[in-house]
N, C-alpha and C positions, 0 to 999 in steps of 0.2 A: 437503488441500485449503486455499486462501488465503481468509480472510474478508473480505469488504467492509464496511467500518464507515462509515456516513454519518451526518449528522445525524439521519436518519429512525430509525435503528435503534441508536443509541448506548446506549439503555437496556439493551439485551441484554448489552452488552460492558463495562460499567462496571468490572469487576474486571480485564478484560484490558487496557483503556486504562490504568488505574493502573499495572498491571505494566509495560506498554510505556514509560511515561514513566520509571519507575524503571530500566529497562533502558537506556533512551537516555542518562540521567545516567551509569550505570556505564561505558557505552562511549565516548561523546562528551566527557564532562567528566572522569571518573576516569582512563580510559584513554588517550584521544587528547589529553587536556588542553585541551580548547577553552575559551576563555576567554569569548567572547561569548554566553553562555548564562544563562537565568534558571533558578533552582533554586526549586521550589515544592513542599511537601510530599513531599520526597524525590525528586521527578521533574525531568526537564529539559523546558522549555517555551520557545517564541519566539512572535512575533506570528503565525505562520502556523498556529498551533494554534487556528483559529477555527472558526465555523459551517460554513464551505465546505471545510474540509479533510476529505479522505478518507483512511482508513487501510486499507492491506492488512497482515493479520496472518496468520502461520502458527502454528497451535496444535498442541500435542502431545496424546496421548490423554487426558490429564487436564485439558486446557483451558488449559495455561499457554502463554504466548507464547514462540516460539523464534525469531522473525524478524519485522521489520516494514519498512514503507515508507509514507511520507506523500506524498500527491498533492494539488494544488491548482491552481485556474485562475489564469492570468496576467493576466487583463483588469483586474484592480484592483490588484494588488500581487504583487512577485515578489522573492525573495532575489537571484537573479542579475541581473535588469533593473534593479533599485533599487540594489543595494549593490556588484554587480561588473560593470557595463556595460563596462568595459574589456576584459573577456575576450571579448566579441563584436564582430567586425568588422562595420562598417555595413551592408555588403552581404549579410552572412549573418544578420542580426538578424531573427528571426521575429515580433517585435513582440508586443504584448499582444493576447490573443485568448481568447475562450471555448474555441476549439478547440486551444490551446497550453496544455498544463499543466506544472506544475514539480513534479519528483520529488525529495524530499529525505529526510534522516534514514533512509537504509537502513541496516540492520544485521542481524546474526545473533548469537545468543548463543554463548558459547565452545564448548558441547557441540555445535553444529551448524555448525561452520566447518571450512574446509578440505575434503578429500575426502569426509568423513562428512557434510557439509552440502550435497553437491552437488545433490541432489534439491530439498531446500528452496529453495536458491539459484535454481534453474530454475523452480520453481513460483512463486516470487515475480515473476520477470521475465515469465513467460507470463501470469501474473494480470494484471499492469498492462497488457499489450497487450489481453487479453480486456475488461478494464474499458474501456480506451480506445475500443474498438470499439463498445461499447455506448452510449457518450456522444458519439460524433462527434468524438473527438479525433484530431488528426493527428500530434501527436508530444509528447514529454515533454522539457522542458528539464532538464538536470542539470549539477551541478559535480563534479569529480573531482580530488583530488590527483594530482600529476604521477607520484608513486610508484605509483598504481593504474593508470596507463595501460595495461600489459599485460593486465590483468584486464578492462579495458574492451574491448579489442580482442578477447578471447578468450571471449565470453559469447554469441556467435551473433546478438546483437541488431544491427541496422543502425543505426549511430551517426555522426554528423558532428560533428567538432570545429568550434567556431564562431570561434576566435580564439586568440591568444596567451595563455600563462599569465600569471596576475596573483598578487601576493604577498597572502596573508592571515596571520592571526595566527600559524598554526602551520606555515606553509610556502608552496608555490606551487600553484596549482590553475587548471584550464582548464574552459571550459564547453562542452557538447556538447548535441545535440538527437538524441533517439532516436526512430526511426521508429514510428508505429502504422499497421498495414496488415495485410492477410490474409497477404502475403508475408513481412512481419516475423514474424508470429506463427508461421508455418510453419518459417521458419529457426531461430527460437529452440526451438521443439519438437523439431526434427531435433537441434539441437545437444545438447540435454539428454535425448534420447529419451523425451520425455514427449509422448504424443499425445492424451490426453484432456483435456477442460476441467477446470481446476483452481480455477475461481472459484465461490464461494458467498456470495450476498448475500440476507440475510433481511430480509423487511419488518418493520416496527416496528408493534407493537399496545399498545393499552391495555386494561384491563379483563380480562386473562387473565395468569396466571402465565407468565413467561418462562423457558423451559428454558435450560440453559447451552449456549453455541454448540457445544462438542465433542459435545453429545448429538445434535444435528442432524447433524454430520459423521459419526458413529458409525451413526446410523440410515440415512444414505446408503451407507455402505460395509459395515456389518455390524451388523445390529440386535441380534444376540446379545450385543454389548457392554453394552447397555443393561439396568439394573434395571427391574423392572416399574413403579415410580413414575416413573421417567424416561420409559418409553415412554408412559405416561399423560399426562405434562406435554407431551410432543412432539405427541401425537395431539391434545390440546386446542389447541395452538397452530395445528396444521394446520387443524383444523375452523373456527377463527376466520379463517384465511387465506382458506379457501374461502368463508366467509360474506361477508367483505369484497370478494372478487372478484365474487361473484354480486350484491351489493347495490351496489356502486360500481365497475363495470368500468372506467371511464374512469380511476380513480385506483389501480388495481391495481398499476401498474408503479412502483417507487419511483424517485424523481427528485432530483437533486442541488439543494439550496436555492440561489436566486439571493443 
């Protein structure tokens, strides 16, 4: 499954977020040699890693990150709209909107790349669309190096290139928008042969010991993977969640901070 990390539940994912930033440094800075990156505490960061950022992470059975994607609304700032406006033709510019989000920093660790990472790659894209449908998002802006155009064209997702390529420090890239709709979701599901929901968004709580994210995932798929103390922690969390739902039903559904 793909875990949704918002400002509301980041306390559950502190270890995974540190690991994600370290992996981003390894991939974007060490491997791809990106220069315009901030390195902090062994991880890669930029201005978009703020309170409004939402992260989609794929975790292995031990709770370690194996793939990630960052998403953020474009209504106040955007890498593409602010830094690379020349990659969007005026007639195709979607503009700044809470319904248009930007996807960036997508990656997979070496052990889940290529054919062996096909399901993880599919789950990440399906999760993005599923998340978008829960938040009223119409599309995701993205930027892609020209060398990855065949991969973009062959992932089942309905995308539209918005303009000509433009130079950046490491090559040439173009901007695109990926559709968020039930039709787009079905198309990507068919492409990867994944037909069940892959999204897992945990509410955040205080006053209760927070089980590890992969413990929840194991409970949903196979509870026999959990040790007795892990089952106890998850059970306590679920009880707290149910109490909050009963006591404050209007606040039960997590929301993106403005």
